[in-house]
N, C-alpha and C positions, 0 to 999 in steps of 0.2 A: 702665450705662444703656440702652436700646433702647426709641426711639421716643417719650422725652417720661417714661422713666418708672426707676426704679431698684429694683434686684430683688438679693435673696440667695440663694445657693446651697443645696438642700437635696438630697444623694447626689449623683446624677451629673448632674443638670442646672441648670446656673447660671443659669436661668430659673426656676425653678420655686415661689416667692415675690418677688410685685410688694410693696412695702413703700414707696413714694412716687412720686407726679412730681416730675420735675426743678424746676419750680417753679408756684406758684401762675397763673402767667399762659401755659401752655399753651394752647392751642386745639382742639389731638385730639390724641388718643392711639391707638397698634395697639398694644395687649398682646401680647406674644413668644409663639408659637405654644407653645412648652413650659411657660406658666403654668399652675398647680394653683392658686393660692393669692393671692386679690388681701388684702390686709391691710385692716384697718378706720382708717378716715380716709385711704386712700392717695391721694385724690384731694380730700381734704379742701378745702372754700374755693378750690377752680380755678373761678372763677367764669367766666373767660375760654372754658373749655372748652365745646366745643357736639361735637365727634363722639367716638364710642370703638369701638373694634372689642375686642370680646372672643372670646379663641376657645374651643373646645369643649373642651378639656381641664382651664380653672378649673373647682373642684367644688363652691368658698367664696369669698362675695366675706363680708370682714366689716364687723361694722355702723359704720355713717355712712360706708363706702368712698366714698360722691359726696354726702357732707352740702355742702350750699353750693354746688353745680355748677348755679346757677341758669338758664344758656346749654344745660346739654346736654338739646338734644334729639331725637340722633341715638346709637343705640346698638345695632350691630351683634353678633347671638351666632346662631352657624349651628344 
C-alpha cells in the first residue's frame, strides 16, 4: 500500500503494477513513482476522489481505470 493504492511487484519493482484503490472512499491518491501500469478498474467507483498524481514512469492505464470517479477534477501528470 502506498498513498491510497494497492500494488503488485513486477521484477525488482515492488510498486510496478497498481491494482486497486484501498477504498472507494479515498479523496486523493499519489501514485508511487516506480509505478509503470495502472490496472483496469483500479479506481473504479471511487466517487469521492478529487485529485490524483500519476508519475511519468506510467506507460499504460487500463480500461475504465477511473470509471465512476465523478468528482475527479485534478489529474497531475508530468
